[in-house]
C-alpha positions in Angstrom: 110.2 75.9 96.7 111.4 79.3 97.8 115.0 79.9 98.6 115.6 80.8 102.3 119.4 81.0 101.9 121.1 84.3 101.6 122.8 83.9 98.2 124.0 87.5 97.8 123.8 90.7 99.9 120.6 92.6 99.2 121.0 95.9 97.4 118.9 99.0 98.2 116.9 98.3 95.1 116.2 94.7 96.3 115.0 95.9 99.6 112.7 98.6 98.1 111.2 96.2 95.6 110.4 93.7 98.4 108.9 96.4 100.5 106.7 97.6 97.6 105.7 94.0 96.9 104.6 93.3 100.5 103.0 96.7 100.9 100.8 95.8 97.9 99.8 92.6 99.7 99.0 94.4 102.9 96.9 97.1 101.1 95.1 94.4 99.1 94.2 92.6 102.4 92.9 95.8 104.0 90.9 96.7 100.9 89.3 93.2 100.8 88.3 93.5 104.4 86.8 97.0 103.8 85.0 95.6 100.7 83.5 92.8 102.7 82.2 95.3 105.4 80.8 97.7 102.7 79.1 94.9 100.8 77.5 93.7 104.1 76.3 97.2 104.8 75.0 97.6 101.3 72.9 94.4 101.5 71.8 95.2 105.1 70.5 98.6 104.0 68.3 96.8 101.5 66.9 94.3 104.1 69.2 91.5 102.8 67.5 91.5 99.4 69.2 92.2 96.2 68.4 95.8 95.3 66.4 96.4 92.1 68.5 99.5 91.3 71.8 101.0 92.2 72.1 104.6 93.4 74.9 106.3 91.6 78.0 107.2 93.5 81.7 107.3 92.9 82.9 105.7 96.2 82.9 102.2 94.6 85.0 103.6 91.7 87.6 105.0 94.2 87.6 101.6 96.0 88.1 99.6 92.8 90.9 101.9 91.6 92.6 101.6 95.0 92.4 97.8 94.7 94.0 97.9 91.2 96.8 100.1 92.6 97.5 97.7 95.5 97.5 94.6 93.3 99.6 96.5 90.7 102.3 97.3 93.3 102.8 93.5 93.8 102.5 92.6 90.2 105.3 94.9 89.1 107.6 94.2 92.0 107.2 90.4 92.3 110.4 88.3 92.1 110.1 85.3 89.8 113.0 83.3 88.3 111.1 82.3 85.2 110.7 85.2 82.7 107.6 83.8 81.0 105.8 83.9 84.3 106.7 87.5 84.8 105.5 88.4 81.3 102.3 86.4 81.8 101.4 88.2 85.1 102.0 91.6 83.6 99.9 90.8 80.5 97.1 89.6 82.8 97.3 92.9 84.7 97.1 94.8 81.5 94.0 92.8 80.6 92.7 93.7 84.0 93.3 97.4 83.2 91.5 97.0 79.9 88.5 95.5 81.8 88.6 98.5 84.2 88.4 100.9 81.3 85.4 99.1 79.8 83.8 99.0 83.3 84.3 102.8 83.7 83.1 103.5 80.1 80.0 101.3 80.6 79.2 103.1 83.9 80.1 106.5 82.6 82.8 106.8 85.2 80.8 105.1 88.0 82.1 101.5 88.3 79.5 100.7 91.0 76.7 101.3 88.5 77.9 98.2 86.5 79.4 96.1 89.4 76.4 96.4 91.6 73.7 97.4 89.1 74.1 94.5 86.6 74.6 90.8 86.7 77.6 90.8 84.4 79.5 93.5 86.1 81.5 91.4 88.6 83.0 89.5 85.6 85.2 92.5 84.8 87.1 91.8 88.0 88.2 88.3 87.0 91.5 89.4 85.5 92.4 91.3 88.6 91.4 88.4 90.8 93.6 86.3 88.6 96.6 88.6 89.3 96.1 88.4 93.0 95.5 84.7 92.9 98.7 84.2 90.9 100.6 86.1 93.6 99.1 84.1 96.5 99.6 80.8 94.6 103.2 81.6 93.9 103.8 82.3 97.6 101.9 79.1 98.5 104.2 77.1 96.2 107.3 78.7 97.5 106.6 78.9 101.2 103.8 76.5 101.9 101.2 79.3 102.5 98.4 77.0 101.5 95.7 79.6 102.0 97.3 81.1 98.9 96.1 78.2 96.8 92.6 78.5 98.3 92.5 82.2 97.4 93.6 81.5 93.8 90.7 79.2 93.4 88.0 80.8 95.5 88.3 84.4 94.2 87.5 83.8 90.5 84.9 81.2 91.5 83.2 83.6 93.8 83.0 86.3 91.0 81.5 83.8 88.6 78.9 82.6 91.2 78.1 86.2 92.1 77.6 87.2 88.5 75.5 84.1 87.8 73.1 85.1 90.6 73.7 81.9 92.5 74.6 83.8 95.7 71.9 85.6 97.6 73.0 88.7 99.6 73.8 86.7 102.7 76.1 84.1 101.1 77.6 86.8 98.9 78.7 88.9 101.9 79.9 85.8 103.8 81.9 84.7 100.7 83.7 88.0 100.5 84.4 87.8 104.3 85.9 84.4 103.7 88.1 85.7 101.0 89.1 88.7 103.1 89.9 86.4 106.1 92.1 84.1 104.0 93.9 87.2 102.6 94.5 88.5 106.1 95.9 85.2 107.2 98.1 85.0 104.1 99.3 88.5 104.8 100.2 87.9 108.5 102.2 84.8 107.4 103.9 86.4 104.5 104.9 89.9 105.5 107.1 89.0 108.5 109.3 86.8 106.5 113.0 88.0 106.1 113.4 90.2 103.0 115.9 87.9 101.4 113.3 85.1 101.1 111.7 87.1 98.2 115.0 87.6 96.3 116.6 84.2 96.4 119.5 83.6 94.0 119.7 86.7 91.8 122.1 84.8 89.4 119.2 82.4 88.6 116.8 85.0 87.2 116.0 84.7 83.5 116.4 88.0 81.6 
């Protein structure tokens, strides 16, 4: 469980790292809500039918890159005692970046052309969802934010179901709204916590 005791005074670096970590969480929540709204509008514009083609546009690319930045802020400022967990999370994020590069290359710079125009496109987001799920699960374990466990399971499952074509436009939009809602709840419960909760005992960190 997380340590709520003040073991050592927080340094300026400690405070900045926690603020960056939590800012990443806030931005991720905002972007997921925005994504849910945009997906709903996208399907509504097509009469709640899956469009046969995707009109090229770089707004989706800007959105995805923004989501990568917000998750990356939390990945590289998270506080974990166990070194192998820190290494694993960073490697998973690097895998997510590699998936992004493939996504951009396949869409010739337009991520939406692959994400929304192909059945396999959403699968490229699984590593990124894994990073965010790792973060929420860690917080769930440390501070009993149980919605974090749900997010860690639902996000990759949602992507797989979406890619498999199991979800029609209505359930697909509803599923993303569910994820966004859970992330907002998680954010409202996590962000107000005292900063020292995220640091714990600095002498216990593995190098």
